[in-house]
N, C-alpha and C positions, 0 to 999 in steps of 0.2 A: 479821774477818766475812761473813756473807754470801753465794751469790749476787746476782745481780738477782732472778729468778725465784722462788727464796726467800723473800729481803725485799718482794715483793708480797701473800705465801700469808701472813693473816690469822689464824696460829693463835697459841696459846700451851705458848711456850716453856719449858718448868725444866730449863738447861739448864747443861752444867758443862764448861764448857776448860781441855783442857788443852795446855798447852807442852813441844810436845818435839825437842829439838836431835841429827839423827842426820848424820854423816863423812862423806860418800861418796867416796873418792878425792882424801884430802883438802882436799875443799871441807863446807861448815855448812851446813845446815839447818836452816831450826827449819822446825815446823810444828803447827800448831792442830788436834785431838782433841774433837771436839764427840760431847757422851755428848748422847740423848735418852731419852725414853720410850719403850716399844714402841708404848704408846699416838699417840704423836704424831708418830713413825715414817708407823704404816701408815696415818694423817692423810692427809700427803705424799702417802705410795705415790698411796693413789685419786685424790689433788689430778692428780698426777704424768702416773698414767694416765688421766686425764682430760683432759691438755690433749693428751697424746698422741696419742689415740683422732683428737681435735679436728685436730693436725694436720695428719695418713694422709686425715683427707675433702678435707681444702685441698687438698693436694700433687698426689688425681692431676689435679685438674679444671688446677691452672696446666701437666701433664705435654702434656696435648689441645693447647697454641697452642703450633702448629710455628715456633717462630722462623723453619727455612730457613736455608739456606745465605748467606753472604756475605762480598764477592769484594771486597780492595780495588784502587787503578788501573791497578800494574800487572795483574793476572791481568783485567780487563775491556778494559784497552789489546792483552794478547796477543790474548784472546778476538774481540774485532769490527777486529781492525789498524787501529788508528786510532792517531795520536801523545797523549804526555796532551796539548799545546793544544788539542785535538780533542773530548778528555771533560771537560774541563775547557768547552768551546764547550756541549758538551751538558748539562751539571751548572748551568752558569748561562742556558740558554735554558729549562728545564723539559723536556726532552727523554729526561730520565734522574733517578730521586731515587734521591734519598743520605743517608748518615748522616755526620756526623761527630762521632769521637770522638778531643777533641785536635787533632790535627795532622792524624790520619788520617781519608782517607773508604772509609768506606766502600758498596755496592754491594750491592741483593740479585741476589739469582740466576737466577729470571724473571720480574727488571725489567731484564735485562743481555738475555736470553735473548727478551725480547718487541721490542726496538729494531733488532734484529737483521736481523730486512727491510728496516728503515724505510737503519739504514746502508748495505744492500747493495744498496737503493733512489738513492739517493743517489754513491755509490763507479759504480757505471753512468753515471748521469749525467753523472759529474766526467769517465769517461773521452772522454765520448760528446765532450764541451765540450774534451779535451785536458787535461785534467786528473787531479791526484790527489788526489783526498781521506785 
């Protein structure tokens, strides 16, 4: 069977299939050999090269989008010097944006840096009231 991409290319292929059995370290393998005409092979290569060129055009565009650094909950708690419960509250009330993959929560480093002044202000206010955050 041809690979999926080869099956999608409409070509008139007159091919011959051969089956070869070979042994490596006492394990037998079966390989199919496909013989095609030179003209058909060249047509496949032209289409493949067009596809490769198109992929190369698209890929640089995706490299421009920088995902940035992501931090997990433990790293954010350490950076902000807060408890996991305080971090949960910040997620719940929308103070800190997050993304969740399965059960793991991630935060963008830029978002964490942005709320450091807010956390410091809360810590200062709590210290004035004799409390700790």
